[in-house]
C-alpha positions as CSV (number, residue, x, y, z in Angstrom):
1,M,50.0,96.8,37.7
2,P,49.7,97.4,33.9
3,S,46.5,96.3,32.3
4,F,48.2,93.8,30.0
5,V,49.5,91.8,33.0
6,A,46.9,89.1,33.9
7,N,45.4,89.2,37.4
8,V,46.2,86.1,39.3
9,N,43.3,85.0,41.4
10,Q,45.4,82.7,43.5
11,Q,47.9,83.9,46.1
12,T,51.4,83.8,44.5
13,D,52.8,81.8,47.5
14,V,50.8,78.8,46.5
15,L,51.7,78.9,42.8
16,P,54.6,76.9,41.3
17,K,57.4,79.5,41.2
18,G,59.5,77.5,38.7
19,V,62.3,74.9,38.5
20,K,65.0,77.6,38.6
21,A,63.7,78.7,42.0
22,L,63.8,75.0,43.2
23,M,67.5,74.6,42.1
24,D,68.5,78.0,43.5
25,N,67.2,76.8,46.9
26,G,69.5,73.7,46.8
27,L,67.1,71.0,45.5
28,V,68.8,67.6,45.4
29,T,65.9,65.3,44.4
30,I,63.1,66.4,42.1
31,P,59.6,66.5,43.6
32,G,57.2,63.7,42.6
33,R,55.1,66.0,40.5
34,Y,58.0,66.3,38.0
35,I,58.6,62.6,37.7
36,K,57.3,61.4,34.3
37,P,55.5,58.1,34.0
38,P,57.7,55.3,32.5
39,S,55.8,55.6,29.2
40,H,56.9,59.2,28.7
41,R,60.5,58.9,29.8
42,A,63.4,58.9,27.3
43,V,64.4,55.3,26.5
44,K,68.1,55.1,25.5
45,H,67.8,52.2,23.0
46,L,65.1,54.3,21.1
47,I,67.4,57.3,20.7
48,V,69.6,57.9,17.6
49,P,72.5,60.2,18.8
50,G,74.1,63.1,17.0
51,V,71.8,63.3,14.0
52,E,72.4,66.1,11.4
53,I,69.0,67.1,10.1
54,P,68.7,68.8,6.7
55,V,70.5,72.1,6.3
56,I,68.9,74.9,4.3
57,D,71.4,77.5,3.0
58,M,69.7,80.8,2.5
59,A,72.5,81.9,0.2
60,E,71.1,79.6,-2.5
61,L,67.9,81.6,-2.6
62,E,69.5,84.2,-4.8
63,S,71.8,81.9,-6.8
64,D,69.3,79.1,-7.6
65,R,65.8,79.7,-6.3
66,E,64.3,76.6,-7.9
67,K,66.9,74.4,-6.2
68,F,66.3,76.2,-2.9
69,V,62.6,75.6,-3.1
70,Q,63.0,71.9,-3.9
71,T,65.5,71.4,-1.0
72,L,63.3,73.2,1.4
73,C,60.1,71.4,0.4
74,K,61.9,68.0,0.6
75,A,63.1,68.7,4.1
76,S,59.6,69.9,5.1
77,S,57.9,66.8,3.6
78,E,60.4,64.1,4.8
79,W,61.5,65.6,8.1
80,G,59.4,68.6,9.0
81,I,62.5,70.1,10.7
82,F,65.7,71.6,9.4
83,Q,68.5,74.0,10.2
84,V,68.9,77.4,8.4
85,I,72.4,78.9,7.8
86,N,73.5,82.1,6.1
87,H,70.2,83.6,7.3
88,G,71.6,87.2,7.5
89,I,70.6,87.9,11.1
90,P,73.7,89.3,12.9
91,V,75.3,87.1,15.4
92,A,75.6,90.1,17.8
93,T,71.8,90.4,17.7
94,M,71.3,86.7,18.5
95,Q,73.8,86.7,21.3
96,G,72.5,89.9,22.7
97,M,69.1,88.3,23.0
98,V,70.6,85.4,24.8
99,H,72.3,87.6,27.4
100,G,69.1,89.7,27.8
101,V,67.0,86.6,28.4
102,L,69.4,85.2,30.9
103,E,69.2,88.5,32.8
104,L,65.4,88.2,32.7
105,F,65.4,84.7,34.3
106,D,67.9,85.9,36.9
107,L,65.4,88.5,38.2
108,P,64.2,87.9,41.8
109,I,61.3,85.4,41.9
110,E,59.1,88.0,43.4
111,E,59.5,90.2,40.3
112,K,58.9,87.3,37.9
113,M,55.8,86.2,39.7
114,K,54.2,89.6,39.0
115,Y,53.8,88.3,35.4
116,Y,52.8,84.7,36.4
117,T,49.7,83.4,34.7
118,E,48.4,80.4,32.9
119,E,46.2,82.5,30.7
120,V,47.4,81.7,27.1
121,F,46.6,85.0,25.3
122,V,48.1,87.4,27.8
123,P,50.7,89.5,25.9
124,V,53.4,89.2,28.6
125,R,53.5,86.0,30.5
126,Y,55.8,84.1,33.0
127,C,55.0,80.5,33.8
128,T,56.6,77.2,34.5
129,S,55.9,73.9,32.7
130,M,52.9,74.5,30.4
131,T,49.7,74.9,32.5
132,P,50.6,73.5,35.9
133,S,47.1,73.5,37.3
134,Q,46.1,71.0,34.4
135,E,49.2,68.8,34.7
136,T,49.7,65.7,36.7
137,H,53.3,65.4,35.6
138,M,55.0,68.8,35.1
139,E,57.8,69.7,32.8
140,W,61.3,70.8,33.8
141,H,61.4,74.3,32.5
142,D,60.4,77.9,33.1
143,H,59.4,80.4,30.4
144,F,58.7,84.0,29.5
145,Q,56.3,84.6,26.6
146,H,55.4,87.7,24.6
147,Y,52.8,88.2,21.9
148,F,53.5,90.4,18.9
149,S,50.4,91.1,16.8
150,N,50.3,93.0,13.5
151,R,47.1,94.6,14.8
152,E,48.8,96.4,17.6
153,K,50.7,99.6,16.6
154,E,52.9,99.2,19.7
155,H,53.3,95.9,21.5
156,P,53.0,96.2,25.3
157,W,56.2,95.8,27.2
158,P,56.6,95.4,31.0
159,E,57.5,98.8,32.4
160,K,57.4,97.5,36.0
161,P,59.3,96.5,38.0
162,A,62.0,99.2,37.3
163,C,64.7,96.5,37.0
164,Y,63.2,95.5,33.6
165,K,64.8,98.8,32.4
166,E,67.9,98.5,34.5
167,I,68.7,94.7,34.2
168,A,66.6,93.1,31.6
169,W,67.9,95.5,29.0
170,F,66.4,93.8,26.0
171,L,63.0,94.5,27.5
172,G,63.9,98.0,28.8
173,Y,65.8,100.9,27.4
174,C,67.4,98.8,24.6
175,R,64.1,97.5,23.3
176,R,65.4,98.1,19.8
177,L,67.5,95.0,20.1
178,A,64.5,92.8,20.7
179,S,62.5,94.6,18.1
180,S,65.3,94.1,15.6
181,Y,65.4,90.4,16.5
182,V,61.7,89.9,16.1
183,S,61.7,91.9,12.8
184,S,64.6,89.8,11.4
185,V,63.0,86.5,12.4
186,K,59.7,87.6,11.0
187,H,61.4,88.4,7.7
188,L,63.0,85.0,7.7
189,S,59.7,83.3,8.3
190,Q,58.1,85.2,5.4
191,T,60.8,84.2,3.1
192,L,60.5,80.5,4.0
193,M,56.7,80.7,3.8
194,S,56.9,82.2,0.3
195,A,59.2,79.3,-0.9
196,L,56.9,76.7,0.8
197,S,53.9,78.2,-1.1
198,E,55.9,77.8,-4.4
199,G,56.7,74.3,-3.4
200,L,53.0,73.5,-3.4
201,G,52.7,74.9,-6.9
202,L,50.9,78.0,-5.6
203,D,51.5,81.8,-5.6
204,S,54.3,82.8,-3.3
205,N,51.9,84.7,-1.0
206,C,49.2,82.0,-0.7
207,L,50.2,80.6,2.7
208,A,50.7,84.1,4.1
209,K,47.2,85.1,3.0
210,S,45.8,82.1,4.7
211,F,47.3,83.2,8.0
212,G,45.5,86.5,7.9
213,D,46.9,89.2,10.3
214,S,49.6,86.8,11.4
215,E,51.0,86.8,15.0
216,M,54.4,86.0,16.4
217,I,54.9,84.6,19.9
218,L,58.4,85.0,21.3
219,R,59.0,82.4,24.0
220,S,62.2,82.0,26.0
221,N,62.7,78.6,27.7
222,Y,65.0,78.0,30.6
223,Y,66.0,74.4,31.5
224,P,68.2,74.4,34.7
225,P,70.2,71.3,35.6
226,C,68.0,68.5,36.8
227,P,69.1,66.2,39.7
228,N,67.2,63.2,38.2
229,P,67.3,63.8,34.4
230,D,66.3,60.2,33.7
231,L,63.0,60.7,35.5
232,A,62.1,64.1,34.0
233,L,61.6,65.8,30.7
234,G,62.3,69.4,29.8
235,M,59.3,69.3,27.5
236,N,57.0,66.5,26.6
237,G,56.8,65.1,23.0
238,H,54.5,67.3,21.0
239,T,54.0,69.1,17.7
240,D,53.7,72.9,17.6
241,S,50.2,74.2,17.2
242,G,51.0,77.2,14.9
243,G,52.5,77.6,11.5
244,L,56.3,77.8,11.4
245,T,58.6,77.7,14.4
246,I,62.0,79.3,14.4
247,L,64.3,78.4,17.3
248,F,67.7,79.7,18.4
249,E,69.4,77.6,21.1
250,D,72.7,77.3,22.9
251,Q,75.0,74.4,22.2
252,V,73.9,72.3,25.2
253,G,71.6,70.2,23.1
254,G,68.7,68.1,24.3
255,L,66.3,68.7,21.4
256,Q,65.0,65.5,19.9
257,A,62.7,64.8,16.9
258,R,60.6,61.7,16.4
259,K,60.3,59.6,13.2
260,G,58.4,56.4,13.7
261,D,59.3,54.8,17.0
262,L,62.8,56.4,17.2
263,W,63.8,59.7,18.7
264,Y,66.7,61.5,16.8
265,D,69.0,63.6,19.0
266,L,69.6,66.7,17.0
267,K,73.1,68.2,16.6
268,P,72.8,72.0,16.5
269,I,75.0,74.1,14.2
270,K,76.4,77.1,15.9
271,N,74.5,80.3,15.1
272,A,72.0,78.5,12.9
273,F,68.3,78.5,13.4
274,I,66.3,75.3,13.8
275,V,63.0,75.6,12.0
276,N,60.1,73.1,12.2
277,I,56.8,72.8,10.4
278,A,53.8,73.1,12.8
279,D,50.3,71.9,12.7
280,Q,48.7,74.7,10.6
281,L,51.1,74.2,7.7
282,Q,50.5,70.5,7.7
283,I,46.8,71.2,7.5
284,L,47.0,73.9,4.9
285,S,49.2,71.7,2.7
286,N,46.8,68.8,3.2
287,G,49.5,66.7,4.7
288,K,52.3,67.4,2.2
289,Y,54.4,69.2,4.8
290,K,54.7,67.4,8.1
291,S,54.5,68.9,11.6
292,I,57.3,67.1,13.5
293,E,56.9,65.7,17.0
294,H,59.7,66.9,19.2
295,R,60.8,67.0,22.9
296,V,63.5,68.3,25.1
297,L,65.7,66.3,27.5
298,V,67.4,67.9,30.5
299,Q,71.0,67.7,31.7
300,P,72.3,66.9,35.2
301,D,74.9,69.6,35.2
302,Q,74.1,72.2,32.5
303,T,71.5,74.8,31.9
304,R,69.8,74.9,28.4
305,L,68.4,78.1,27.0
306,S,66.2,78.5,23.9
307,I,64.5,81.4,22.3
308,V,61.6,80.3,20.1
309,A,59.6,82.4,17.6
310,F,56.2,80.9,16.8
311,C,55.0,82.4,13.5
312,N,51.3,81.8,13.7
313,P,48.0,82.6,11.9
314,S,45.7,85.2,13.3
315,Q,43.5,83.9,16.0
316,D,40.4,84.5,13.9
317,A,41.8,82.7,10.9
318,V,39.9,79.6,9.8
319,I,42.5,77.0,8.8
320,G,41.8,74.0,6.6
321,P,43.3,72.4,3.5
322,L,43.9,74.9,0.7
323,P,41.1,74.6,-1.9
324,E,43.8,74.7,-4.7
325,L,45.2,71.4,-3.4
326,I,41.8,69.5,-3.3
327,D,40.3,67.5,-6.1
328,E,38.8,64.0,-6.6
329,Q,42.2,62.4,-6.3
330,N,43.2,64.5,-3.3
331,P,40.3,64.8,-0.8
332,P,40.7,67.0,2.3
333,L,42.4,65.1,5.1
334,Y,41.7,67.7,7.8
335,K,38.7,69.6,9.2
336,S,38.7,73.4,8.9
337,T,39.0,75.0,12.4
338,L,39.2,78.4,13.9
339,Y,42.8,78.8,15.0
340,Q,41.9,80.3,18.4
341,E,39.9,77.2,19.1
342,H,42.7,75.0,18.1
343,I,45.4,76.7,20.2
344,T,43.1,77.0,23.2
345,N,42.5,73.3,23.2
346,V,46.2,72.6,23.0
347,Y,47.2,74.8,25.8
348,T,44.4,73.9,28.2
349,K,45.2,70.2,27.9
350,Y,48.3,68.1,28.5
351,L,50.9,68.8,25.8
352,D,51.3,65.4,24.2
353,G,51.7,64.0,20.7
354,K,50.6,65.2,17.3
355,H,47.8,67.8,17.7
356,S,47.0,67.9,14.0
357,Q,45.8,64.2,14.2
358,K,42.9,65.4,16.3
359,L,41.7,67.4,13.2
360,Q,41.9,64.6,10.7
361,I,38.8,63.5,8.9
362,N,38.0,59.9,9.7
């Protein structure tokens, strides 16, 4: 087995093989471990349906940059989540990734389990829920996750089993499609980060410099139909631990964002990206930009697929409020923390709530 695949100390027959495997075997009632406590379930009267979150038109970047920056920063401050249109990434590239990811999840369970691990920093990872061994109430999704680091000249890709080349074509002989997708999304994130820096009154490269040798995590989430969707969640309410999250999803829906006590059911625009501010940008901006708490509901009769790019600082970056934003009237609101320490704490504990609050200065 390649060196970049984590060794699993436990026998694979006692590991959770995923919710897709449960449904493929004819599951009619979810196991008790997937039943969320009442306090974590979706409550209908607290959900606002069909909400259209702010839309950022990348075409305005060239026609009126100042207006573009103002619109972006307002969305990042008031909502912390928005949709991006006219982003320039070909629809064929986006849809090709979707088909490739579906082929990947359709691999035999024995092949997927070769990459099963709860180790957070393994470059190629398959898992279910978040960290099953640490969770009392698991989440109704499976995922594949890949790290892309600027420090690596060539990112490790799974060469075995052979069907990765034959079936999961975006990971095999047509790697250039995935590489093109990652490069395009990275460019989009850099463009947004530059505008967000300007919105703070800083040089356009200020946020990017704070990230150091930034990393990208490409994570594909698979949410199969759930026999008891009222008792389960695809993903628990949480904020993302990194910098900027860029998500492409199908039109099934289920993504919700929280403002106050209400959950807003987000209405996706076809072929748009949903972008949300994550913890490190909230900390760097000293609270001006807001990391948004969000969750995923599941459906009784539809599969939901999302492809998420987490644009994150280097693991050895120390993240705290930018000094340029601090003065007597604006004291630091957050502690400075090594990013690796922050993300390790998030992934080794129950995914729940706003993680940036744990770094606030009392």
